C-alpha positions as CSV (number, residue, x, y, z in Angstrom):
1,M,3.2,-40.5,-12.8
2,I,1.1,-37.8,-14.3
3,R,-1.4,-38.0,-11.3
4,I,1.8,-37.6,-9.1
5,F,3.0,-34.6,-10.7
6,Q,-0.8,-33.3,-11.1
7,D,-1.0,-33.5,-7.4
8,A,2.5,-32.1,-6.4
9,V,1.4,-29.0,-8.6
10,F,-2.1,-28.8,-6.9
11,L,-0.2,-29.3,-3.5
12,R,2.3,-26.5,-4.4
13,I,-0.6,-23.9,-5.4
14,I,-2.4,-24.5,-2.0
15,N,0.9,-23.8,0.1
16,L,1.4,-20.4,-2.2
17,T,-2.1,-19.3,-1.8
18,I,-2.1,-20.3,2.0
19,Q,1.3,-18.2,2.7
20,L,0.1,-15.3,0.5
21,L,-3.3,-15.3,2.0
22,C,-2.2,-15.8,5.8
23,R,1.2,-14.0,5.7
24,S,0.5,-12.4,9.6
25,I,-0.7,-15.8,11.4
26,M,1.8,-18.2,10.1
27,V,0.7,-20.5,12.9
28,F,-2.7,-20.9,11.6
29,C,-1.2,-21.5,8.1
30,T,1.3,-24.0,9.2
31,Q,-1.5,-26.0,10.6
32,L,-3.7,-25.6,7.7
33,T,-1.1,-26.5,5.2
34,N,-0.3,-29.8,7.3
35,F,-4.6,-30.4,7.2
36,L,-4.2,-30.0,3.2
37,T,-1.4,-31.7,2.7
38,K,-2.4,-34.7,4.7
39,T,-6.0,-34.6,2.7
40,I,-4.7,-34.1,-0.7
41,I,-2.2,-37.3,-0.2
42,M,-5.0,-39.6,1.2
43,K,-7.1,-38.8,-1.7
44,T,-7.3,-41.8,-4.4
45,K,-9.2,-39.7,-7.1
46,F,-7.9,-36.3,-8.6
47,N,-10.6,-33.9,-9.6
48,K,-9.4,-32.1,-12.5
49,M,-11.8,-29.3,-11.8
50,M,-10.9,-28.6,-8.5
51,F,-7.1,-28.6,-9.5
52,A,-8.3,-26.0,-12.5
53,F,-10.3,-24.2,-9.8
54,V,-7.7,-23.8,-7.6
55,A,-5.1,-23.4,-9.7
56,A,-7.0,-19.9,-11.3
57,F,-7.7,-18.8,-7.4
58,A,-4.2,-18.9,-6.8
59,L,-3.2,-16.9,-9.9
60,M,-6.2,-13.9,-8.9
61,V,-4.1,-14.1,-5.0
62,S,-0.9,-13.9,-6.2
63,T,-1.4,-10.6,-7.9
64,V,-2.5,-8.9,-4.4
65,S,0.4,-8.4,-2.1
66,A,0.6,-5.9,1.0
67,T,2.9,-3.1,2.0
68,V,3.8,-2.3,5.2
69,V,3.6,1.4,5.5
70,N,4.7,3.6,8.7
71,V,2.2,6.8,8.4
72,Q,4.7,8.9,10.3
73,C,2.3,12.4,11.6
74,F,4.4,15.4,12.6
75,A,2.2,16.9,15.0
76,G,3.6,20.7,13.8
77,S,3.0,23.7,16.3
78,Y,-0.3,22.9,17.6
79,G,-0.1,19.1,17.8
80,S,-3.6,19.0,20.2
81,E,-5.5,20.2,17.3
82,V,-4.6,17.8,14.9
83,T,-6.3,14.1,14.3
84,W,-6.9,12.0,11.2
85,D,-7.9,9.0,9.8
86,L,-6.8,6.7,6.8
87,V,-9.8,5.1,4.9
88,D,-10.2,2.3,1.9
89,A,-11.6,2.4,-1.3
90,G,-14.8,1.2,0.0
91,G,-14.9,3.8,3.2
92,T,-13.6,1.4,6.0
93,T,-11.6,3.6,8.9
94,L,-8.2,1.5,8.5
95,L,-5.9,3.5,11.1
96,S,-6.4,6.8,12.8
97,G,-4.3,8.7,14.8
98,G,-3.9,12.3,17.1
99,P,-4.0,14.2,19.0
100,Y,-0.7,14.9,19.7
101,S,2.1,16.7,21.9
102,T,2.8,19.9,20.2
103,G,6.4,19.3,17.8
104,S,6.1,15.6,18.1
105,T,6.9,13.1,15.7
106,N,4.5,9.7,15.8
107,D,5.0,6.4,14.0
108,H,1.8,4.0,13.1
109,Y,2.6,1.2,10.9
110,I,-0.2,-0.7,9.0
111,D,-0.3,-3.4,6.2
112,L,-1.6,-2.3,3.5
113,T,-3.3,-4.0,0.3
114,D,-1.2,-3.8,-2.7
115,P,-2.7,-2.7,-5.4
116,G,-5.1,-0.6,-3.5
117,C,-5.8,3.2,-3.3
118,Y,-6.8,5.1,-0.1
119,D,-7.9,8.4,1.4
120,V,-5.8,10.0,4.6
121,N,-8.4,12.5,6.2
122,M,-6.8,15.2,8.4
123,F,-8.7,17.4,11.0
124,D,-7.9,20.4,12.7
125,S,-10.2,21.4,16.0
126,F,-9.3,24.8,15.7
127,G,-10.2,25.5,12.2
128,D,-7.1,27.5,11.0
129,G,-5.1,24.3,9.4
130,W,-2.3,22.0,10.4
131,N,0.4,24.9,11.2
132,S,3.0,22.8,9.8
133,A,1.8,19.2,10.8
134,T,2.3,16.8,7.7
135,I,1.8,13.0,7.4
136,T,4.6,10.9,5.6
137,L,3.7,7.9,4.5
138,I,7.3,5.8,4.5
139,D,7.9,2.3,3.0
140,S,8.7,0.4,5.9
141,S,10.5,-2.3,4.1
142,T,13.0,-0.2,2.3
143,G,12.8,3.2,4.1
144,A,11.7,5.3,1.3
145,T,9.6,8.2,1.4
146,M,6.6,7.3,-1.1
147,W,4.4,10.5,0.1
148,V,4.3,13.6,2.3
149,L,0.6,14.8,2.6
150,G,-0.8,17.8,4.6
151,T,1.4,20.9,3.3
152,G,-2.1,22.5,1.3
153,F,-3.6,22.2,4.7
154,T,-3.2,25.8,5.8
155,T,-6.7,26.8,6.3
156,G,-10.0,25.2,7.5
157,S,-11.0,22.4,9.7
158,S,-10.6,19.2,7.0
159,Y,-8.6,18.4,4.7
160,S,-8.3,15.2,2.4
161,E,-5.4,13.6,0.3
162,N,-5.3,10.4,-2.0
163,F,-2.7,7.9,-2.8
164,C,-2.4,4.3,-4.6
165,L,0.0,1.7,-3.7
166,P,1.9,0.2,-5.3
167,W,3.8,3.6,-5.3
168,V,5.9,4.7,-8.6
169,P,7.8,7.1,-8.5
170,G,8.9,9.1,-11.6
171,C,8.0,12.1,-13.6
172,T,4.5,12.8,-13.4
173,D,4.3,16.1,-15.9
174,P,3.3,15.2,-19.4
175,S,4.7,17.9,-20.8
176,A,8.7,17.0,-19.4
177,G,10.5,15.3,-21.6
178,N,10.9,12.0,-19.4
179,Y,7.0,12.1,-18.4
180,D,6.1,8.3,-17.0
181,P,2.7,7.8,-17.7
182,L,2.8,4.5,-14.9
183,A,3.9,7.0,-12.1
184,N,2.0,8.2,-9.4
185,A,4.7,10.0,-7.4
186,D,6.7,12.9,-8.6
187,D,10.1,12.0,-7.8
188,G,11.5,15.5,-9.2
189,S,13.1,14.1,-12.1
190,C,11.7,15.9,-15.3
191,T,13.4,17.2,-17.6
192,Y,12.5,19.8,-20.2
193,G,14.0,20.4,-23.6
194,C,15.3,23.7,-24.8
195,I,12.6,26.2,-25.4
196,A,12.7,29.0,-27.8
197,S,15.4,31.7,-27.9
198,D,16.8,29.3,-25.1
199,T,20.5,27.6,-24.8
200,T,20.3,26.1,-21.9
201,E,18.0,23.3,-20.5
202,S,14.8,24.6,-18.7
């Protein structure tokens, strides 16, 4: 009875692990799951060490998810000068865009590992900044705007900004009364107590 329960738990962990690892290739995942299911059912002896290994591996994988991000680029006044790339912590370019038609809005979707940190490198071929062009990072599942990048790119030929997932909106000002040390995106919610000689909140 105990062995049957262990087999069932082992099979469940295998299924969950495969689903997490293979979100975007469902046909392959189904075939792989079926193969492993049949293999486990046919086993006459249950390997406790393997069970422990798979359980630990599944726990590790379960802490990693992904967020589908819409990297939306508004081309600004001189879209033909605008290019950019998105790079992971290891320096691998995951996505790039531009040049664009002036004034256009361009959507680029990518599944980003969460948690994870990324750099957006922005380039201007003329060397005078992005002239109102911006990159907006949108959570595709909710439509929420997470970050707007490039607003500080007002001069020069290159500019970089960093962001980290998961997106945690909140008050990021340590001097505010409701400062959230876990927040990585300021949502404008900071509140401040009364200062000296002041009867209203600042």
